VEXZATI-667662 format. One record per atom (N, C-alpha, C): residue in three letters; x, y, z. Coordinates in steps of 0.02 Angstrom, whole numbers, plus 50000, padded with zeros to 5 digits. Layout:
alaXYZ
...
END
This chain:
met494414945250454
met494084949550504
met494484949150572
leu494764943650588
leu495154943250649
leu495774947250644
phe496104947150587
phe496704951450573
phe496504958550584
arg495954960950555
arg495794968150559
arg495634969950631
ala495234965750666
ala495064967450733
ala495674967950781
ser496154963250771
ser496754963650816
ser497184969450798
val497204971050735
val497654976750712
val497354983350740
leu496684984350730
leu496364990450752
leu496414990950832
ala496404985550866
ala496464986050940
ala497144988050962
gly497664986550922
gly498344987850941
gly498624994350909
ser498224997550869
ser498515003250833
ser498245010050862
val498705015150864
val498475021450889
val498415026650830
leu498545024150770
leu498485028550712
leu497885026650670
leu497435031350658
leu496855030850621
leu496855034750559
leu496555032450507
leu496515036250444
leu496145042550452
ser496425048050427
ser496125054850433
ser496215058350368
gly495665061450343
gly495735065550283
gly495925061750223
cys495705055550214
cys495915051450157
cys495295047650129
asn495175048350065
asn494645044150033
asn494895036850033
asn494465032350050
asn494615025450062
asn494325021350002
asp494755018849957
asp494475015249901
asp494355007649919
ser494425005849983
ser494254999050003
ser493704998750058
asn493345004350062
asn492725004650107
asn492895002950178
thr493435005350207
thr493545004450278
thr493555011350308
leu493465011350376
leu493425017750414
leu494095019650442
asn494525014850462
asn495075016550503
asn495755015050469
gly495685013150403
gly496335012050367
gly496175009550298
gln496685009350257
gln496605006450191
gln496814999250192
tyr496324994850180
tyr496414987550193
tyr496454984050125
tyr496934979150124
tyr497014975450060
tyr497104968050079
asn496694963650050
asn496744956650060
asn496924953149991
phe497454949349992
phe497674946649929
phe497434939649916
ser496824937649945
ser496574931049936
ser496324929549867
gln496154935049831
gln495884934349762
gln496244937949711
ser496574943649730
ser496914947749681
ser497494951349712
thr497884954849674
thr498464958649698
thr498234965649724
gln497624967349715
gln497354973549738
gln497794979649713
gln498024979149652
gln498424984249617
gln499104985349649
trp499314981149696
trp499994981049718
trp500434977949664
gln501064980049661
gln501534977549612
gln502194974549648
ala502484969249621
ala503074966849647
ala503674970249622
gly504234970549661
gly504854973349637
gly505444970449677
phe506014971349643
phe506644968749674
phe507214974149663
ala507634974749712
ala508184979649709
ala508764977249748
asp509324980749742
asp509944979149775
asp510234972549750
tyr510234971549686
tyr510524965949657
tyr510764967449586
asp511184963249558
asp511464964149494
asp510964961749438
ser510614966449410
ser510084964449362
ser510374961249298
asp511014962349287
asp511314959149227
asp511354951249235
asn511364949249298
asn511394942049313
asn510794940149354
ala510214942549333
ala509574941249375
ala509434934049383
glu509624929749334
glu509384922749342
glu509704919349399
ile510294921549425
ile510584917849483
ile510224919749548
tyr509784924949551
tyr509394926649608
tyr508744923049617
glu508534919349565
glu507924915149566
glu507334919249588
leu507264925049562
leu506714929949580
leu506054927249556
asp505564927449595
asp504864925249575
asp504364929349617
ser503804930549583
ser503264934249618
ser502624933149580
gly502074934849616
gly501404934549584
gly500914931749631
leu500274932049615
leu499724929149655
leu499734921349652
arg499814918349705
arg499894911049708
arg499464907849757
asp499304901149749
asp498974897349799
asp499424896849860
leu499124897249920
leu499504896849984
leu499774889749990
pro500364888750028
pro500594881950036
pro500154877550077
ala500324870950079
ala499894865950110
ala499774868150185
gly499114867450205
gly498894869050273
gly498534875850274
phe498534879450218
phe498204886050214
phe497764886550154
ile497234890450159
ile496734890950108
ile496784897850074
gly496704897650011
gly496644904049974
gly497324905749937
lys497384912149921
lys497954914349885
lys498344919849925
gly498934921149901
gly499344926649931
gly499804929649880
phe500054935449895
phe500524938449851
phe501244935749865
tyr501454931549822
tyr502104927849832
tyr502724931949810
leu503224931849850
leu503874934649829
leu504444929549854
ala504924928549808
ala505414924149826
ala506084926449789
gly506634925549826
gly507304926949793
gly507834924049836
met508414922349800
met508984919649828
met509524925849836
asn509714927149895
asn510054933249915
asn510804932549899
arg510984932049836
arg511694931349820
arg512054938149823
ser511704943549828
ser512054950149838
ser512154951949908
asp511934947649954
asp511944949250030
asp511554955350047
asp511104957650002
asp510744963650018
asp510094964149976
leu509814958649959
leu509224958749914
leu508634961549949
phe508304966249913
phe507644969349937
phe507124966949894
met506624963449921
met506014961349887
met505414965049914
tyr505004967949872
tyr504484972249897
tyr503854972349853
ile503314974349883
ile502714976149850
ile502554983349858
ser502264986549807
ser502144993949811
ser501464995749778
arg501175001249798
arg500565003449770
arg500495010749774
gln500165013949727
gln500065020949733
gln499415022049771
ile499415026549819
ile498825028349860
ile498605035149839
thr497975035849824
thr497625042349801
thr497125044149851
gly496915050749844
gly496355053149888
gly496595056449951
leu497235057549960
leu497485061450013
leu497365068849998
glu497405073050048
glu497415080350037
glu498025082550001
pro497985086749952
pro498565088649913
pro499065091949956
ser499755090449946
ser500305094149975
ser500205094950050
ser499995089550086
ser499885089650157
ser500305084350193
arg500445085950257
arg500865081750297
arg500445076250328
tyr500735070050323
tyr500415064050351
tyr500925060050390
gln500695056150437
gln501085050750471
gln500815044050448
leu501265038950437
leu501055032750410
leu501235026950456
ser500785022250467
ser500935016450503
ser500605010450464
val500815004150480
val500624998750437
val500514992350480
ala500104987950454
ala500014981350482
ala500074976250424
val500464971350432
val500604966350381
val500474959250408
gln500104955250370
gln500044948050387
gln500364944250330
leu500814939650345
leu501134935750293
leu501244928650316
leu501404924150271
leu501634917350283
leu502374916950274
thr502774914450324
thr503494913750320
thr503674906750334
asn504204904450305
asn504514897850321
asn505154898150362
ala505284904150392
ala505884905550428
ala505754904650504
gly506024899650535
gly505954898550606
gly506384903550645
ala506204904250708
ala506594908650753
ala507194905050782
gly507754908650789
gly508354905650820
gly508714901050772
cys508614901250706
cys508944896850661
cys509604899950633
val510064895750616
val510694897950590
val510694898050513
gly510954903050484
gly511004903550411
gly511614906450385
ile511714906250320
ile512334908950288
ile512264916450290
gly512794919950322
gly512814927150322
gly512404930050377
gly511854926850400
gly511424928850452
gly510824923950457
ala510414924550504
ala509844920350518
ala509334921150459
pro508984915550442
pro508474916150389
pro507864920050412
gly507764920950475
gly507194924750500
gly507374931650530
glu507784931650580
glu507954937950613
glu508354942650571
ala508764940250520
ala509184944150478
ala508824946350415
val508184944650408
val507774947050353
val507294952250382
tyr507444958950369
tyr507094964050403
tyr506494966550363
leu505914966750398
leu505314969150365
leu505274976750371
lys505154979950310
lys505164987050308
lys504534989650273
phe504384996050287
phe503884999450246
phe504125006450236
gly503835009650184
gly504065016350170
gly503635020050117
tyr503845025550098
tyr503445029650048
tyr503925032349992
ala503615034749938
ala503995037449886
ala503545041949848
glu503835047649823
glu503425052649781
glu503255049649714
gln503725045349688
gln503625041949627
gln503675034449638
gln503515030149587
gln503505023349592
gln504185020749618
pro504205016549668
pro504835013749692
pro505065008649641
leu505645009749614
leu505935004949563
leu506685004749574
gln507014999349548
gln507704998349550
gln508015003749498
asp508525007949520
asp508825012449479
asp509555010849481
gly509815007849428
gly510505005149428
gly510524998749470
tyr510804999849532
tyr510834993749578
tyr510354994449633
tyr510245000449659
tyr509865001849720
tyr509125004249703
leu508745004149754
leu508055007049749
leu508115014349740
asn507625017449703
asn507675024649688
asn507435029149745
val507295025949805
val507145030149863
val507565027349922
asp507715031249973
asp508125028950029
asp507745025050076
lys507775018450073
lys507445013750120
lys507845012050177
gly508545013850174
gly509015011650223
gly509275004650203
gln509775002250238
gln510114995950221
gln510014991150280
gln509704985250265
gln509584979850310
gln509234982350376
ser509584982350431
ser509294983950496
ser509254991350506
gln509514995450462
gln509515002650468
gln508915005850434
asp508615011050466
asp508105014850432
asp508385019350379
gly507975021450333
gly508175026650284
gly507715032450291
ser507845037750252
ser507405043450258
ser506705042450230
his506625036850189
his505955035450164
his505675028550188
gly506055025250233
gly505885018550251
gly506015017250327
arg505635012750358
arg505715010650429
arg505695003050435
val506115000650480
val506064993750500
val505524992850551
ile505114987950543
ile504574986450589
ile504594979250619
gly505114975350594
gly505174968550623
gly505594964350578
asp505464957650583
asp505834952850542
asp505344947050521
ile505564942150490
ile505094937150466
ile505154930450505
ala505514930650559
ala505564924350603
ala504914922850635
ala504734916550635
ala504074914250666
ala504254908650719
asn504034909650780
asn504124904850834
asn503744898150814
gly504054892550833
gly503734886450825
gly503874882750757
leu504214886150710
leu504394882850649
leu505074879350658
ser505144873750623
ser505814870450620
ser506264874550575
cys506894872750577
cys507424876450538
cys507514873650470
asp507124868450448
asp507224865450384
asp506894869450327
gly506464874150344
gly506144878650292
gly505594875250259
leu505334869550280
leu504834865650243
leu504124867750258
gly504004870250320
gly503364872450342
gly503284879750345
phe502664882250343
phe502514889450345
phe502104891050407
ala502154897150430
ala501734899550486
ala501514906350468
ser500994908750498
ser500704915250488
ser501034920050541
lys501204925850518
lys501474931050563
lys501184937550548
thr500984941450598
thr500724948050587
thr501214953250623
val501404958250588
val501834963650612
val501474970350607
val501424974050662
val501074980350664
val501564985350694
gly501614991150660
gly502064996050686
gly502175002350645
ala502575006750671
ala502775012950635
ala503515014050634
gly503875009050662
gly504605009750662
gly504855013150723
arg505525014050728
arg505835017350787
arg505675024650791
thr505585028150736
thr505385034950734
thr504815035750685
pro504345039950696
pro503755040550650
pro503985041950580
leu503625038650534
leu503735039850465
leu503235045050438
gln503485050750421
gln503055056650398
gln503235058750328
phe502755061050293
phe502895062950223
phe502395068450204
thr502545071650148
thr502045076550120
thr501785073750053
ser501105073550050
ser500775070849991
ser500955074649928
asn500915071949869
asn501045075249807
asn500495080449798
ser500575085149750
ser500125090149733
ser499435087649709
asp499425081349686
asp498775078349666
asp498475073949719
gly498765074049780
gly498475070149835
gly498675062749835
ser499245061349803
ser499445054449797
ser500155053349833
ile500295046749844
ile500935044949870
ile500995037349855
trp501625034849846
trp501735027449840
trp501965025249907
val501715018749922
val501915015449982
val502205008849962
phe502745007049996
phe503065000049985
phe503174996550048
ile503144989650044
ile503254985150100
ile503684980150074
gly504214977950112
gly504674972950086
gly505204970350139
thr505624965950113
thr506124963150157
thr506814965050131
asp507234967150181
asp507914969050167
asp508354963550198
ser508664959350156
ser508964953150184
ser509734953250196
gly509924950750251
gly510624949250269
gly510734941750269
phe510214937750255
phe510264930450252
phe510444928350178
glu510994925350169
glu511234923450100
glu510954917050079
gly510264916450075
gly509944910650052
gly509284912450020
leu508874907350012
leu508204908249980
leu507684910650031
thr507334916250015
thr506794918550060
thr506174917750018
arg505654914750051
arg504964914050018
arg504474916950066
leu504034920950039
leu503504924250078
leu502894924350038
tyr502284924050076
tyr501634925050048
tyr501324930950088
tyr501264936750055
tyr500864942350090
tyr500134940750083
gln499794940850142
gln499104939350145
gln498634945650151
gln498844949950196
gln498424956250208
gln498874961850228
val498654967550209
val499014974250225
val498514979150245
glu498654983150297
glu498234988350312
glu498684994550326
leu498485000250295
leu498855006250300
leu498495011150344
tyr498825015050388
tyr498545020050430
tyr498835026750416
phe498455031650400
phe498675038750387
phe498385043050439
thr498855046850472
thr498615052350516
thr498825059050491
lys498345063550478
lys498515069850451
lys498845074150510
leu499375077450494
leu499735081850542
leu499565088850537
END
């Protein structure tokens, strides 16, 4: 409840013209404390023929020591220097073939401290948190994602950077976790046209320039749609 109250207070985008399957008024809200809420894990920008060296892992897991409940866990060793780890979900109930603007709020647990040094880049500031949309399910196609999310700190036509995973107060040994909330719409508004059936896919993930192991627990997500 505290997460939702703080998000709503800081957001200027409210849900409009969208059926809400999670019974909220101002956004579509998802809490991963008991289930994945129909979100799916995915990975891209890596050599799938040698997937074992990336130590990819995902699923609903108990939160680490000091936290109660479960979260949507994603982990990967960034041996490609460009690993993208994400969760995605199809959203339905939008007005068919209509223009929308999308914003997002994400609460996660990170073990990446601020101001730390890492191989290739910082384990916190060089792991960029992104969100985006796709007309079809976002999947790895060959090497890359099948939609233009942009690369690392750069936006793409279907994705925006909204922050990073660095948390103040954490040590640089990666042993502890802290909660971090990121709210935003990116440097430029993310706008899309819904499919003819009133659906769209949304994804949230990390585009990494840190050549090490990243571990995250997604706890809550809220999506905001504004009809244009």
